[in-house]
N, C-alpha and C positions, 0 to 999 in steps of 0.2 A: 671151941674158938681158937686157942693156943695152937690146936694141930693144923687148924684151916690156915693160920697166919705162917706157920711152918712151911707148910705147904707150896703157899706162894712164894716165899722166900727161896727155896728150893727151886722152882720152876722159873723165876726170873730174875733172882739176883745171883749171876756168873756171867762168866767174860763171853759167853757166847751172846747172851741176850743184851750186855752194854754195847757189843759191837754191832748187832742190829738194831738198837736204840740209837746209835751216831749214824748208822747208815740211813735211816729211815728220815732223820734229821736233815741228813745232807741232800736226800733224792725230795724232801718236801718244800726246802726254802727258796731254791728259784723262780717255784710255781708263780708266786705273786710279785715277784720282781720283772715280769715281763707282762704281767695282767693288772691284777687290781691296784696294788703299789705304784706300778708304772703309769695307769691312767690318771691317777689323782696329780702326779709328778707332771704330766702331759697338760692337764688342766689349768694346773697353776702357774705354769710356763706360758699359757695364753694360746694355746693350741686350739683349733675349731673342733668342734663337736664330731663333725664329719671325718678329721682327719685322726681323733681320737677312738674313733669307732674302726676306722681300716687298721688301727693297730689289734683288735681281735684276731687278726688273719694268722697272726705269729703261735696262736695255739694249734694249728696244723699238723704240726710234728707230734705232740701227745697221740694224735688219732690214727696217725698212717706209720707208728714207728716199727711196725712188722715189716716194713719194706726193707728196710736195712738191717733188721736184725738177725739175717743169716750169715752176715758180715761179721757181726761182734761174736755171734756163735762161734765161729767155724776159722777166722783168719788168723794165723799166728803173728804175732808182734814181733819186730826184731828186737834185741836186747833187752826188752821189758818182759818177752814172755816167760823169763826164768821165774820171773813170780806166779805165773800160773796164770790159766786161761782167764779167769774171772778178774782176778787182781791186776794184770797188766794194764786190762783195756781199763779198768774204773780208775788208778793212777793218771793216765793218759786223759781221758774223757775229763777228770776232776782237775788236773793242772790246766786244761783249755777252757774249762768253764770260770774258774777262778778268774782267767786273763780277760773273758768275753764280759764278766760282770763287772769289773774291775775298767773296763776300756767303757762300758756305758756310764760309768762314774765320772768318767772326764769329757763329758758331752753336755752342750747344752741344747735342750729339745727344742729351744726357741730359733735357736740359730740354724740347727741342722737337725730337722727330726728326720731326713731321709737316712743317715747314716743312723742316727736311733735306732730307726726301724729295722736297719739292717742287722746292726750289735743285738737287738731283742729277737729276731729272727735265728740268730746263730747261738745266742743263751738258750732259747727254747730247745732248737735241736739238739744241743749239747747236753740238756737237761733230760729229755726224753730218752738220748741213748745211754746217760746213765741209767734211767729206769730200767731200763732193758739188762744192763750188767747187774745193777745192785738186785732186781726182782729173782734174776736166776740164781744169784749167789746166795738169797735168802731161803728159795726153794730147797737148794741144793745141801745147804747147811742139815737138813732132817733128812735126808737120804736114807741115813742108817735109822732113824726114830721117826716114822711119819707121824705117829700119833701126838708129836710136839708140835706139828706144822701151825696148828691154830694159835697156841701160845706165841711161838714167834712172830704171826702174823699182826697180833695183838701189840707187841712190843714195836714191831718196825712201824706201825700205823700210829702209836704213840707216839714215837719220834718225829714221822711225817707231820703229826698236828702242831708238834713245839717247833718244827721248822717251820711252818706257815704262821705262827705268833711271831717267831722272830723276823720274818720278813714282811709280815703284817702290822703287828702293832709296834713292833719293835723298831721297824724303818719310819714308821710316821712319828713315833718320840723324836728318833734321830733328828729328822727333818726338822721337825717343830725347834730343836736347841740347837741345832747347827746350819745346814743346808741340805738340799738332795744331793748333791755331791759326794760330800762326805759321809750321808748315810748310805749311799750305795758303795762306798769306799768300804765300810764297816761290813756290809753286808757281804759283799765277796769272802772276806774272811770266813764266814760260816761252812765255807767247803771245808776247811781245816779239820773239822771235827769227822767227815767221812773220809778223808786223806788218812790221817793218823790211825783211825779205823780200820782200814784197810791194810795199812802197814804193820800193824799190831796184830792182825789176825793170819789164819794160813788158809790155803786153797780147800774150800769143803769137799771138791770131788775133782780128783787128778783125772785130766784128760787126755787120752793118747793120741797125738795128730797122726791121722794116716799118711802113710808115706807116698803114696801113689802118685802119680803126676797130675797137679794141679792145675788143669785146664777149664775155662770158663765153664764150657760146657758141664765137665764132672762137679764143678762148684755149686751150679744150678740143680742137679741131679741129686747132691747129696747133701745141700744146704738148703735148698728151697723146695724141692718138691718132696723129698723123702719125709721131713716134719711133716706136711700136710697129709701125707701117704698114711703115716705112722698113725697121726690124731684119728683119722677116718676108718680106721681098721676098727673101730668101737663101731659096733653096730647101731648104738644109739647115737652116734654122734649129732645127727640133725637135732634132736631132743636136748643134748646137752647145751648146746649152741642158745638154742630159744629158751633154756632154764637161765644161762648166763645173763642172755639178754634182759629176760623180765624180770628177774631176781628183785632187784633193786630200781623197778620201774614206777612204783606207787611212790617213791620217795623223789626219785628224779625228776618225774615228770611234773610235781609242784615248784621245783627249787628255782626255774626262771622267773616266777610269779610270786614267789614268798614275799619279797619287800614290798610290793605293790599292795600284797594283800595286808600285810601288817600296818601299811600307811592307812589303808582304807578302814581298817579297825580303829584307827584314830592314835595308834603309838607313835611318839615322838624318835627321832633317831637316836638320840641318846638312851632313852629306854630299849629301844631295840639291841642297840650296841652292847649296854650295861648285859642284859638280859642273855644275849648270845656268848658274849664273850666270857661271864662268870658263869653262871648256869650251863650252858650248851656246853662248852668247852668239856668243864669238869666232869659231866655225862656222860659225853663222847670218849672220852680217854677210858672213864670208869666201866663203860657197856663194852670197850674194846678187851680189857681184859679180863673181865669177869667172863664175858662170852669166850674166850680161850679156856678158862678153867671149865666153864660148862660141857664145853666139846670136848673136852680132854674126859670127863667122866662120861657124856653118855653118848658119846659118836657125833662126826661128822653129819652124817644125811639127817640124823634126829633133830641136830642143832639147826640146821638148814630149815628144816621144818618147822620148828617151834618159834625160832628168830623170823621168820618170813610171816608166821601168822601175826605174832605181835607187831611186827613193821606195818602190815595192813592196817591194823588198828589203831597203830598211833597216828597214821595218816586220817584217820575218821576223827580223831580228835580237833584237828582244825575246823573240821565242820560245827563242832562245839564252840569252838572259838569264833566262827561267825556267827552263831546264832547271840551269842553274849555280848560280843562285842570289845571295846576299852575295856577289860578285866584283867589287872594284872596278877592276881595270884593264879587265876587260872592261864594267862600267858606263861606265866613261870613253870607251871606243871605240865604245860603244852610241850614247850621247847625241850624242856628237861627229858620229859620222857620219850619224845622221838629222837634226841640225841642219843641218851642213852640204848635205846633198842637199835637204832641206827650204827653206832658203835659195836655193839653184838652182831648184827647181820652182816656188816661190813667184814669182820673177822672171819665170819662163817663161809662167805661166797669167795674172800682172796683164799683162805685156806683149803678151799674145794677147787679151786681153779689151779692152785698149787698142786694139788694131788694128782690132776690130770695127766702133768707133764713128764714127759719122757726126759731121763736125764742128758740123754745125748743131744736134745733137741731144747733144752729149758729154755734158753732164751727168745729163740725162735716161735715157740708154741706158745709161752707165756705173753709175749708180747702179742699175738695174735688173740689169744682169748681176751688179755685185756684190753683191746681194743673193741671186740664185741661188746664188753662191759660198759664203756665209754660213748659207744655208738647211742644207747639208749639215753644216754645223759646229753649228748651234744647234737644227735639228730631227729631224732624223734619225739624229743620233749619243747623242740622249737613251736609246737601246735599248741602249746599250752595256753599261751595269752589268749587263742583265738576260742579255744575251749571254754576257758574261765569267762570269758566275757559273754558266752552263748549261754552258760548254763547259771551264772550265779557262783559266789564261793561255796554256799551249802552242800551244795550237788556236787560240783567241781572235785571237793576233796574226797567225796564218797566215790566218785567216779574213778578217781587216781587209786585209790586204795585197791579196787578191783583188777589193777592192772598188771598185779604180781601174782593174781590169782594162777596163770597157766603153769607159773613154775613152780608153785604149791603142789599141784596135781602132778606136775612130771617128777618131785621129790615124793612123792607117797605111792607112785610108782614103782620107784626105784627102791622103796623102803621094802614093798609088796615081793617083790621079784628076789630083794635078799634072801626074806624069810624063807619063800619056795624054794631057794637054792640049797 
């Protein structure tokens, strides 16, 4: 046991992991400030539900961030570039992100909802741009030690979840104590963790900019076309995209209707919030960290397979909840198991996607592949309400569980091919 604790300290308690923890926080906290937290502010400001619903369009930058990732990947910033390719862009974007969130804090949405929408869009765009830079930096941190990639992912995701708590529960507490404007002013200070982490660390990979004439045609060829061509050199690239799309689908598919399901089971808002905040969050963080340790021991592909199978089984547990209805001990068990296994599976998937990226095109390729991950969550899962209504809750979760089956079959073939090789 002491040896195991010593190993955890050795892997996770060091300068590099601390930097990734802070960068994960910086990446995570802006998300709710333009979504869940903002919608509650808008509602309390008296805006109509139709107007509040239209604010969901600000999430578009997160889905299409690959469109401008080549610019961040290849354009050299004047003056700041001496900090390095990733650090210079991170400092610029984080500075602008602080200003955009602070600007939101100076607006009364009841008086000027249009300006609030514009500022929310700008904040979402800058937040998605920060994700491009920080994801690329995280991947490049383990260029010389790829076996540690999963552990880096676990710490980064831990920081991300802490960021969500800060801008979720933290913002609500501050708004209750003071008001929404003061809450958002304090929220804007969250960027300081990532800002100082970037200043404290050094560039992970030193990038040599090519000195040829930088025409638009040359930029498109080297920064847009080449990253895609490099990726499809892998003869299995189509299967890889299918794996990434379907791996989390069993969970992503039921997420849009999970709160209505809890409501149908008779759980109150307080019961749901307490179980999700206490048991769910602790389980997700623990699962991420333990998942990273397991992957280090058994390998990435086996980790993907085992965690993927467990992920499907955890989805079926919701069918058991549907049978027993309002049963609090079972509810705690189901939520804890699902979040713990989801934490492990997320670590495995993000580590796998990171391993696919060529260091020359890290930001562009990771942005593209992460958009494929998001497509199953944002697009395909939009049909979940119709399917749940047609099948009923018991059968719906069984069907959801099988949606990740294609990814498990692909992983099995990958492991078999690796053994044969």
